[in-house]
C-alpha positions as CSV (number, residue, x, y, z in Angstrom):
1,X,0.0,0.0,0.0
2,X,2.8,2.4,0.9
3,X,4.5,1.7,-2.5
4,X,1.3,2.6,-4.3
5,X,1.0,5.8,-2.3
6,X,4.6,6.7,-3.0
7,X,4.2,6.1,-6.8
8,X,1.1,8.2,-6.8
9,X,3.0,11.0,-5.0
10,X,5.8,10.8,-7.5
11,X,3.4,10.9,-10.4
12,X,1.7,13.9,-9.0
13,X,5.1,15.7,-8.6
14,X,6.1,14.8,-12.2
15,X,2.8,16.1,-13.5
16,X,3.3,19.3,-11.7
17,X,6.7,19.9,-13.2
18,X,5.4,19.0,-16.6
19,X,2.6,21.6,-16.1
20,X,5.2,24.2,-15.1
21,X,7.1,23.5,-18.3
22,X,4.0,24.0,-20.3
23,X,3.2,27.2,-18.5
24,X,6.7,28.5,-19.0
25,X,6.5,27.9,-22.7
26,X,3.2,29.8,-22.8
27,X,4.6,32.7,-20.8
28,X,7.7,33.0,-23.0
29,X,5.6,33.3,-26.1
30,X,4.0,36.5,-24.7
31,X,5.7,39.8,-25.8
32,X,4.2,42.9,-24.0
33,X,4.3,43.1,-20.2
34,X,0.6,44.1,-20.1
35,X,-0.5,41.0,-21.9
36,X,1.9,38.8,-19.8
37,X,0.5,40.1,-16.5
38,X,-3.0,39.4,-17.6
39,X,-2.1,35.7,-18.4
40,X,0.1,35.1,-15.3
41,X,-2.7,34.7,-12.8
42,X,-4.7,32.4,-15.0
43,X,-1.7,30.3,-16.2
44,X,0.0,29.9,-12.8
45,X,-3.1,28.4,-11.2
46,X,-2.2,25.3,-13.2
47,X,0.8,24.8,-11.0
48,X,0.4,26.9,-7.9
49,X,-2.5,27.0,-5.4
50,X,-3.2,30.6,-4.4
51,X,-6.1,32.9,-3.6
52,X,-4.5,36.2,-4.7
53,X,-1.4,36.9,-6.7
54,X,0.7,40.0,-7.2
55,X,3.6,41.0,-9.4
56,X,5.7,44.0,-8.5
57,X,8.3,45.6,-10.9
58,X,10.7,48.0,-9.3
59,X,11.6,51.1,-11.4
60,X,15.0,52.2,-10.0
61,X,15.1,55.6,-11.7
62,X,11.6,56.6,-10.4
63,X,12.1,54.7,-7.2
64,X,8.6,53.3,-7.4
65,X,7.1,49.8,-7.7
66,X,4.5,49.0,-10.3
67,X,2.1,46.6,-8.7
68,X,-0.3,44.4,-10.5
69,X,-2.6,42.2,-8.4
70,X,-5.2,39.6,-9.1
71,X,-7.9,37.9,-7.1
72,X,-10.0,34.8,-7.7
73,X,-10.4,33.8,-11.4
74,X,-7.6,36.1,-12.4
75,X,-9.7,39.2,-11.9
76,X,-7.4,42.3,-11.3
77,X,-8.0,44.5,-8.3
78,X,-6.9,48.0,-7.5
79,X,-3.9,48.4,-5.2
80,X,-3.3,51.8,-3.4
81,X,-0.1,53.6,-4.3
82,X,2.5,52.6,-1.8
83,X,6.1,53.6,-1.1
84,X,8.4,50.9,-2.2
85,X,9.6,50.2,1.3
86,X,6.0,49.3,2.3
87,X,5.8,46.4,-0.1
88,X,6.8,42.8,-0.2
89,X,8.4,43.5,-3.5
90,X,10.9,45.9,-2.0
91,X,11.9,43.4,0.7
92,X,12.6,40.5,-1.7
93,X,14.2,42.9,-4.2
94,X,16.7,43.9,-1.5
95,X,17.2,40.5,0.1
96,X,17.0,38.3,-2.9
97,X,15.4,35.5,-0.9
98,X,11.8,34.3,-0.2
99,X,9.6,36.1,2.3
100,X,7.3,33.8,4.1
101,X,4.5,35.1,6.3
102,X,2.6,32.3,8.0
103,X,0.1,34.6,9.5
104,X,-0.7,38.1,8.5
105,X,-2.3,38.7,11.9
106,X,1.1,38.6,13.4
107,X,2.9,40.6,10.7
108,X,4.1,44.1,11.6
109,X,6.6,45.0,8.9
110,X,4.0,45.7,6.1
111,X,1.0,47.2,7.9
112,X,-0.7,48.7,4.8
113,X,-0.3,45.6,2.6
114,X,-1.2,43.2,5.4
115,X,-4.4,45.1,6.2
116,X,-5.4,45.2,2.5
117,X,-4.9,41.5,2.1
118,X,-6.6,40.6,5.4
119,X,-9.6,42.5,4.2
120,X,-9.7,40.1,1.2
121,X,-9.5,37.1,3.4
122,X,-5.9,36.3,2.9
123,X,-4.2,34.7,5.9
124,X,-0.7,33.8,4.8
125,X,1.7,34.9,2.0
126,X,4.8,33.9,0.2
127,X,6.8,36.4,-1.8
128,X,9.8,35.6,-4.0
129,X,12.3,37.7,-5.9
130,X,12.1,38.1,-9.7
131,X,15.6,38.3,-11.1
132,X,17.7,37.0,-14.0
133,X,21.4,36.7,-14.3
134,X,21.5,40.2,-15.8
135,X,19.3,42.2,-13.4
136,X,16.8,42.3,-10.5
137,X,13.2,43.0,-11.6
138,X,11.0,42.9,-8.6
139,X,8.9,40.3,-6.8
140,X,6.1,37.7,-7.2
141,X,3.7,37.2,-4.2
142,X,1.0,34.6,-3.7
143,X,-1.5,34.6,-0.8
144,X,-3.7,31.9,0.7
145,X,-6.9,32.0,2.7
146,X,-5.3,29.3,4.9
147,X,-2.7,30.1,7.6
148,X,0.8,28.7,7.2
149,X,0.0,27.6,3.7
150,X,3.6,27.6,2.3
151,X,5.8,24.8,3.5
152,X,9.5,24.5,2.7
153,X,8.8,22.2,-0.2
154,X,6.2,24.5,-1.6
155,X,8.5,27.5,-1.3
156,X,11.2,25.5,-3.2
157,X,8.8,24.8,-6.0
158,X,7.6,28.5,-6.0
159,X,11.2,29.5,-6.4
160,X,11.3,27.6,-9.7
161,X,8.1,29.2,-10.7
162,X,9.5,32.6,-9.9
163,X,12.6,31.9,-12.0
164,X,10.4,31.1,-15.1
165,X,8.3,34.1,-14.5
166,X,11.4,36.3,-14.2
167,X,12.6,35.2,-17.6
168,X,9.2,35.9,-19.2
169,X,8.9,39.3,-17.5
170,X,12.5,40.3,-18.5
171,X,11.7,39.5,-22.2
172,X,8.4,41.4,-22.0
173,X,10.1,44.5,-20.4
174,X,12.8,44.4,-23.1
175,X,10.1,44.2,-25.8
176,X,8.2,47.2,-24.2
177,X,11.5,49.2,-24.1
178,X,12.1,48.3,-27.8
179,X,8.6,49.4,-28.8
180,X,8.9,52.6,-26.8
181,X,12.2,53.4,-28.6
182,X,10.6,52.8,-32.0
183,X,7.7,55.0,-31.1
184,X,10.0,57.7,-29.8
185,X,12.1,57.6,-33.0
186,X,9.0,57.7,-35.2
187,X,7.6,60.7,-33.3
188,X,11.0,62.4,-33.6
189,X,11.1,61.8,-37.4
190,X,7.5,63.1,-37.7
191,X,8.5,66.3,-35.9
192,X,11.6,66.7,-38.2
193,X,9.4,66.3,-41.3
194,X,6.9,68.9,-40.1
195,X,9.8,71.4,-39.5
196,X,11.6,70.7,-42.8
197,X,8.4,70.6,-44.8
198,X,7.5,74.0,-43.5
199,X,10.7,75.9,-44.5
200,X,10.5,77.9,-47.8
201,X,13.5,76.2,-49.5
202,X,14.4,72.9,-51.1
203,X,15.8,70.5,-48.6
204,X,17.0,66.9,-48.9
205,X,19.7,64.6,-47.8
206,X,21.5,61.9,-49.8
207,X,24.0,59.1,-49.4
208,X,27.6,59.7,-50.6
209,X,26.8,58.1,-53.9
210,X,24.0,60.7,-54.6
211,X,21.1,58.4,-53.7
212,X,18.4,60.6,-52.3
213,X,17.0,59.3,-49.0
214,X,14.7,62.2,-48.1
215,X,13.4,65.4,-49.7
216,X,10.9,67.9,-48.3
217,X,7.4,68.9,-49.4
218,X,8.7,72.0,-51.2
219,X,10.5,69.9,-53.8
220,X,7.4,67.7,-54.3
221,X,5.2,70.8,-54.9
222,X,7.7,72.3,-57.3
223,X,8.2,69.1,-59.4
224,X,4.6,67.9,-59.0
225,X,6.1,64.4,-58.4
226,X,5.4,61.8,-55.7
227,X,8.2,61.2,-53.2
228,X,8.7,57.6,-54.2
229,X,9.4,58.8,-57.8
230,X,12.2,61.0,-56.6
231,X,14.0,59.1,-53.9
232,X,16.9,56.9,-54.8
233,X,18.2,58.2,-58.2
234,X,14.7,59.1,-59.4
235,X,15.6,62.8,-59.0
236,X,17.5,62.7,-62.3
237,X,14.1,62.3,-64.1
238,X,13.1,65.9,-63.3
239,X,16.3,67.5,-64.4
240,X,17.1,68.6,-67.9
241,X,19.1,65.8,-69.6
242,X,22.1,68.0,-70.0
243,X,22.2,68.7,-66.3
244,X,22.1,65.1,-65.0
245,X,25.8,64.1,-65.3
246,X,27.0,67.5,-64.0
247,X,24.6,67.2,-61.0
248,X,25.7,63.6,-60.3
249,X,29.4,64.7,-60.2
250,X,28.5,67.6,-58.0
């Protein structure tokens, strides 16, 4: 009988790790952090038992923590703005080790967060650091309606979960930064075009070989040509044939 129980336990553990692998693959396929955080609460329920879950990302430049929290069924709930030092995220970010709170009733270090969670029926919490080999990100916290819900074995498994979440979050934040850089560059280019199109002179820039890369609206109005017809070496088509070679040399 004991052998049967042991095999059943081993099978359950194996299935849990397989579920974690599937969840990790799903998370790594997500690009933006907003989309990732929406899926986290739903996907993690396949491998972790929790009543509420929160993800905190620390912004070092602004010295603030962006908190995203979810209740039952992955429904987000509002979190009041807190100083970083008031949060679980700050503690695990600084210490880089799990924070285990067996009973929120006895917790005195985080009064604002503890009170908020107790009002939602949460009795115990486990928070873990989110970090990669390249940087610290913040923290992942889960809460249970049962007291002392997170054993040593459960915390060890949650640490593996946090590692996978950290990789996905890092990728998503990098994607967000890349998108922001592209949008900023596009906005800068648009401002440049507005300025150059408004000046009352011909303006363009070209590569060293004479290939036109940009020309302003004043040239288009004067030649009555579309921009795509003039960029590259198309500009030669609007010159007098005797001027083409001389202009190329110049």
